[in-house]
C-alpha positions in Angstrom: 330.4 56.5 16.4 333.9 58.1 16.8 334.3 61.6 18.1 335.2 62.9 14.6 332.2 61.0 13.1 329.9 62.6 15.7 331.3 66.0 15.0 330.8 65.6 11.3 327.2 64.4 11.8 326.4 67.4 14.1 327.9 69.8 11.5 325.9 68.2 8.7 322.7 68.4 10.8 323.4 72.0 11.5 324.1 72.8 7.9 320.8 71.1 6.8 318.9 73.0 9.5 320.4 76.3 8.3 319.5 75.5 4.7 315.9 74.8 5.8 315.8 78.0 7.7 316.9 80.0 4.7 314.3 78.2 2.6 311.5 79.1 5.0 312.7 82.7 5.0 312.5 82.9 1.2 308.7 82.8 1.2 306.1 84.9 3.1 304.5 83.6 6.2 301.6 81.1 5.9 303.3 79.1 3.2 304.4 76.1 5.3 302.4 72.9 5.4 302.6 69.7 7.4 305.2 67.5 5.7 303.4 64.4 6.9 300.9 65.0 4.2 303.5 64.7 1.4 304.9 61.1 1.4 306.7 59.9 -1.7 308.2 56.4 -2.0 307.7 55.9 1.8 309.7 59.0 2.7 308.6 62.3 4.1 310.2 65.7 3.4 311.8 67.8 6.0 309.6 70.7 5.0 306.5 71.3 2.8 305.8 74.7 1.2 302.9 76.0 -0.8 303.9 79.1 -2.8 301.1 81.3 -4.0 302.8 82.9 -7.1 305.3 82.1 -9.8 307.8 84.4 -8.2 307.5 82.5 -4.9 308.1 79.2 -6.6 311.3 80.6 -8.2 312.4 82.1 -4.9 311.9 78.8 -3.1 313.8 76.9 -5.8 316.7 79.3 -5.6 316.9 79.0 -1.8 316.7 75.2 -2.0 319.5 75.1 -4.6 321.7 77.4 -2.4 321.2 75.0 0.5 321.8 71.8 -1.5 318.2 70.7 -0.8 316.2 68.4 -3.2 312.7 69.6 -4.2 309.8 67.5 -5.4 307.1 69.6 -7.1 303.6 68.2 -6.8 299.9 69.2 -7.0 297.5 66.4 -7.9 300.0 63.8 -6.8 298.9 61.5 -9.6 302.4 60.6 -11.1 304.8 60.5 -8.1 305.8 56.9 -8.9 307.0 57.8 -12.4 310.6 57.7 -13.5 313.4 56.4 -11.4 313.3 56.5 -7.6 314.2 59.7 -5.9 317.8 60.0 -4.8 316.9 62.7 -2.2 313.7 64.3 -0.9 314.0 67.3 1.3 311.3 69.7 0.2 307.7 69.2 -1.0 306.7 72.0 -3.3 302.9 72.1 -3.3 301.7 74.0 -6.4 298.0 73.7 -5.8 297.7 77.4 -4.8 298.8 78.3 -8.4 295.3 77.6 -9.8 294.4 80.8 -11.5 293.3 81.5 -15.1 295.8 84.1 -16.3 294.1 84.9 -19.6 291.3 83.4 -21.7 290.4 84.5 -25.2 287.2 82.6 -26.1 287.1 84.1 -29.6 290.7 83.0 -30.3 290.3 79.5 -28.6 293.3 80.1 -26.4 293.8 80.1 -22.6 296.7 80.6 -20.2 296.5 79.0 -16.8 298.7 78.4 -13.8 300.2 74.9 -13.3 298.4 73.9 -10.2 294.9 74.1 -11.8 293.2 70.7 -12.0 291.9 69.5 -15.3 288.4 69.0 -13.8 288.3 72.6 -12.7 289.6 73.8 -16.1 286.9 71.8 -17.8 284.3 73.4 -15.6 285.6 76.9 -16.4 285.6 76.2 -20.2 282.2 74.5 -20.4 280.1 77.7 -20.4 282.0 78.8 -23.4 281.4 75.4 -25.1 285.2 74.9 -25.3 287.6 72.2 -24.0 291.2 71.2 -23.7 291.0 67.8 -25.5 293.2 65.7 -23.3 292.3 62.7 -21.1 295.4 61.6 -19.2 295.4 58.8 -16.6 293.9 60.2 -13.4 291.3 62.3 -15.2 290.0 65.4 -13.5 292.4 65.1 -10.5 295.5 65.7 -12.7 297.0 69.2 -12.6 298.0 71.1 -15.7 301.7 71.1 -14.6 301.6 67.4 -13.8 299.9 66.6 -17.1 302.7 68.3 -19.0 305.6 67.1 -16.8 304.5 63.5 -17.1 303.0 63.6 -20.6 301.0 60.5 -20.0 298.6 60.1 -22.9 295.0 58.8 -22.6 292.5 57.1 -24.9 292.3 60.0 -27.3 295.9 59.8 -28.3 296.3 59.2 -32.1 292.8 60.5 -32.8 293.1 64.0 -31.2 296.2 66.3 -30.7 298.6 65.5 -27.9 299.7 67.8 -25.1 302.7 69.0 -27.0 300.6 69.9 -30.0 298.2 72.0 -28.0 300.9 73.8 -25.9 301.5 77.3 -27.2 303.9 78.4 -24.5 305.0 78.0 -20.9 306.7 79.8 -18.0 309.2 77.7 -16.0 310.8 78.4 -12.7 314.5 77.5 -12.6 316.7 76.7 -9.6 318.7 79.8 -10.1 315.6 81.9 -9.3 314.8 82.9 -12.9 311.4 82.6 -14.6 312.0 81.5 -18.2 309.3 82.0 -20.8 309.0 80.3 -24.1 306.4 80.5 -26.8 303.4 82.8 -26.3 299.7 83.1 -25.6 298.5 83.1 -29.2 298.4 80.6 -31.9 300.8 82.4 -34.3 304.2 82.6 -32.5 306.7 83.6 -35.1 309.8 84.1 -33.1 311.9 82.0 -30.8 312.4 78.2 -30.2 309.8 75.8 -29.0 311.7 75.4 -25.7 308.4 74.9 -23.8 308.0 71.5 -25.5 311.3 70.5 -23.9 309.5 70.4 -20.6 306.7 68.1 -21.8 307.4 64.7 -20.3 310.6 65.8 -18.6 309.5 65.2 -15.0 310.9 68.5 -13.9 314.4 67.8 -15.3 314.8 71.2 -16.8 312.7 73.3 -14.3 309.2 73.5 -12.7 306.3 74.5 -15.0 304.3 77.3 -13.3 302.2 78.5 -16.2 301.0 77.2 -19.6 299.1 78.5 -22.6 297.0 76.1 -24.8 295.0 76.0 -28.0 291.4 75.0 -27.2 288.8 73.2 -29.4 285.0 73.5 -29.4 283.1 71.1 -27.2 281.4 68.4 -29.4 277.7 68.7 -29.8 277.2 65.2 -28.5 279.2 62.2 -27.2 278.5 58.5 -26.8 280.2 55.3 -26.1 279.6 51.9 -27.8 280.5 48.9 -25.6 280.9 45.7 -27.6 281.2 42.5 -25.6 283.0 39.7 -27.4 283.3 35.9 -26.9 287.1 35.7 -27.1 290.1 38.0 -27.7 290.7 37.1 -31.4 287.1 38.1 -32.2 287.6 41.4 -30.3 290.8 42.0 -32.1 289.2 41.4 -35.5 286.4 43.8 -34.7 288.7 46.5 -33.3 290.8 46.4 -36.5 287.8 46.6 -38.7 286.5 49.6 -36.7 289.9 51.3 -37.0 289.5 51.4 -40.8 285.8 52.4 -40.7 284.9 56.1 -41.1 283.6 57.0 -37.6 283.3 60.2 -35.5 285.7 58.5 -33.1 287.9 59.9 -30.4 288.7 56.6 -28.7 289.0 53.0 -29.8 290.2 50.4 -27.2 290.6 46.6 -27.2 290.1 45.5 -23.6 291.2 42.2 -22.2 289.0 40.2 -19.9 290.9 41.1 -16.7 290.8 44.8 -17.6 287.1 44.7 -18.5 286.3 43.1 -15.2 288.4 45.6 -13.2 286.6 48.5 -15.0 283.1 47.2 -14.4 282.4 45.8 -17.8 282.3 42.2 -17.0 284.9 39.4 -17.4 285.0 39.1 -21.2 287.1 40.8 -23.9 285.5 44.1 -25.1 285.9 46.7 -27.8 285.0 50.2 -26.7 284.4 53.0 -29.2 284.2 56.6 -28.1 282.2 58.9 -30.4 282.1 62.7 -30.4 280.7 65.3 -32.8 277.4 66.4 -34.3 274.3 64.3 -33.4 273.9 63.2 -37.0 277.5 62.0 -37.2 277.0 60.0 -34.0 273.9 58.4 -35.3 275.7 57.3 -38.5 278.7 56.1 -36.5 276.5 54.0 -34.2 274.9 52.3 -37.2 278.4 51.6 -38.7 279.6 50.1 -35.4 276.5 47.8 -35.2 277.0 46.7 -38.8 280.6 45.8 -38.1 279.5 43.9 -35.0 277.0 41.9 -36.9 279.6 41.0 -39.5 282.0 39.9 -36.7 279.2 37.9 -35.0 279.4 40.1 -31.9 275.8 40.2 -30.6 276.3 42.8 -27.8 276.8 46.4 -28.7 275.4 48.7 -26.0 275.2 52.4 -26.7 275.8 54.6 -23.7 275.6 58.4 -23.3 278.7 60.4 -22.7 282.0 58.9 -21.7 280.8 56.0 -19.6 283.4 53.4 -19.4 286.3 55.6 -20.4 286.5 57.2 -17.0 287.0 53.8 -15.5 289.8 53.0 -17.9 291.5 56.3 -17.0 291.3 55.5 -13.3 292.6 52.0 -14.0 295.5 53.5 -16.0 296.4 55.6 -12.9 296.3 52.4 -10.8 293.1 53.1 -9.0 290.8 50.3 -7.7 291.1 47.8 -4.9 291.8 45.0 -7.4 294.9 46.9 -8.6 296.6 49.0 -5.9 297.6 46.0 -3.8 297.1 48.1 -0.6 300.4 49.9 -0.7 299.4 52.8 -2.9 302.1 52.0 -5.6 300.4 50.1 -8.4 302.5 48.6 -11.2 301.6 50.3 -14.5 303.5 49.7 -17.8 302.9 51.1 -21.2 304.0 49.5 -24.4 304.3 51.0 -27.9 303.7 48.4 -30.5 302.6 47.8 -34.1 298.9 47.4 -34.2 299.2 43.9 -35.6 301.1 42.8 -32.4 298.8 44.5 -29.9 296.4 41.6 -29.3 299.1 38.9 -28.9 301.1 41.0 -26.4 297.8 42.0 -24.6 297.0 38.3 -24.2 300.4 37.5 -22.8 300.1 40.4 -20.3 296.8 39.2 -19.0 298.2 35.6 -18.7 301.0 37.2 -16.6 298.4 38.7 -14.2 298.1 42.1 -15.6 294.8 43.9 -16.5 295.6 45.0 -20.0 294.0 47.0 -22.8 295.2 48.7 -26.0 294.4 52.0 -27.8 294.6 51.1 -31.5 294.9 54.6 -32.9 298.1 55.1 -30.9 299.5 51.6 -31.0 299.6 51.8 -27.2 299.2 48.9 -24.7 298.4 49.6 -21.0 298.9 46.8 -18.4 298.2 47.3 -14.7 298.7 44.9 -11.7 299.2 45.0 -8.0 302.8 44.6 -6.9 303.8 41.0 -6.3 307.3 41.5 -4.7 310.5 42.8 -6.2 311.6 39.5 -7.8 308.2 38.7 -9.3 307.6 42.2 -10.6 311.1 42.4 -12.2 310.7 39.1 -13.9 307.2 39.7 -15.4 308.1 43.3 -16.5 311.4 42.1 -18.0 309.6 39.3 -19.9 306.9 41.7 -21.2 309.5 44.2 -22.2 311.4 41.5 -24.2 308.1 40.5 -25.9 307.4 44.1 -26.9 310.9 44.6 -28.2 310.7 41.3 -30.2 307.5 42.6 -31.8 309.3 45.8 -32.8 308.0 48.0 -29.9 309.1 49.1 -26.5 307.8 49.0 -22.9 308.1 51.8 -20.2 307.3 51.6 -16.5 304.8 54.4 -15.8 304.4 53.6 -12.2 305.7 51.0 -9.8 307.4 50.3 -6.5 310.7 52.1 -6.1 312.7 48.9 -5.9 311.4 47.8 -9.3 312.2 51.2 -10.8 315.7 51.0 -9.3 316.3 47.6 -10.8 314.9 48.2 -14.3 315.3 51.5 -16.2 311.7 52.8 -16.4 312.2 54.4 -19.8 311.0 52.5 -22.8 314.4 52.0 -24.5 317.9 53.3 -24.4 317.9 56.7 -26.2 320.2 57.7 -28.9 323.6 58.6 -27.4 323.6 62.0 -29.2 320.2 62.9 -27.8 321.2 61.6 -24.4 324.3 63.8 -24.4 322.1 66.8 -25.3 319.6 66.0 -22.6 322.5 65.7 -20.0 323.8 69.1 -21.1 320.4 70.7 -20.8 320.0 69.2 -17.3 323.4 70.5 -16.3 322.6 73.9 -17.7 319.2 74.4 -16.2 319.7 72.5 -13.0 323.4 71.8 -12.3 322.9 70.8 -8.7 320.1 68.4 -9.5 317.7 70.4 -7.2 314.4 69.2 -8.8 313.5 65.5 -8.7 317.0 64.1 -8.5 317.0 60.5 -9.8 313.8 60.7 -11.8 315.9 60.4 -15.0 318.5 57.8 -14.1 320.5 58.3 -17.3 320.7 62.1 -16.7 321.5 62.0 -13.0 323.5 58.8 -13.1 325.3 58.4 -16.4 326.1 54.7 -15.7 324.1 52.0 -17.5 321.1 50.7 -15.6 318.3 48.3 -16.0 319.7 45.2 -17.5 317.1 42.4 -16.9 
């Protein structure tokens, strides 16, 4: 290294150290954590901080922005392989200390909570009131409220129950300029203002860090059950699933499960149809009878009724890439999600399983999930590109929900190229709310790098 180069390197190192010092000074003592516990994409941050309040999150973001540091917010750490690969990673912002219930009005079926609260803990808090937040994202109880909103990954109930954006009444977001921006409210009837809180749903932090959210709740169902139907082959399972889709049932989940996915989720190596039921006991009894009648008509002899959500939890874990058969040992499973016409789901599911994926479909949403261990950059790119082409030929699209950084750098993880007008608006919002790309730089390649990416 030349003398000038060494001097520039020393000055850069000194500037970075100064910026980290300013960041540490922005929060009270006791907020620093061991950065070795926060790896993302094989990298560790220079510093890890765990703020305890919304104001501390905003102060930390502002200090990081002034120092030119890149911040990666996280809590449950269930969606850190989503979006494009990070361009920079200096600061881990651990939000798990923000786990308080700010306000709960059981009579109004509304609740306001901090973003670090896990969905399992939230369910435990609501259960004595016979209430629930009816969302079941991949990862299940380990997902934080903020992560659920920022990633907006739907679960098996999508299409039959409201989505996260429909249940969100308002949110508070910390911005890199140190401000706390509030949109919406804590009650169902918000008559003023724009729905800016929904802008942050699925944004992966592009417009700020969610620190608080208000939701509509629903009563807990009186009873739940799962009917597991084992079929002889995929066409038989597809026919049964389509029949059940048009049968009046007290259903909150309907999945067509390929043989690989069924084996990985503990059901056995055969195509299955799984029906999730919820409601009054009489409605469940009637629905079970209807499912069994449909099975007999389709010559499906096996229809096992199980209490509760047995089977669905395993599919949620599979959708998050959990399981020794899936994760490949490197902690970065390959998970893709297709949006397809219902008529095309079975054919694309079969092709996905032939390509080595464990695949299943949620019929109410027209959604296909396919999960596999990584097979190397070239192999992953080829099979994802081919499956994406197949989805697009069928009138749908395919997004990469999780995968190795090299794959997400080679292929645009988003489902399809957005409308240019919408893209320009999103870029303008990103520049307005986070002009220095402080939060998750690189997660949205088309916002942080306007150049075209991802040609197969």
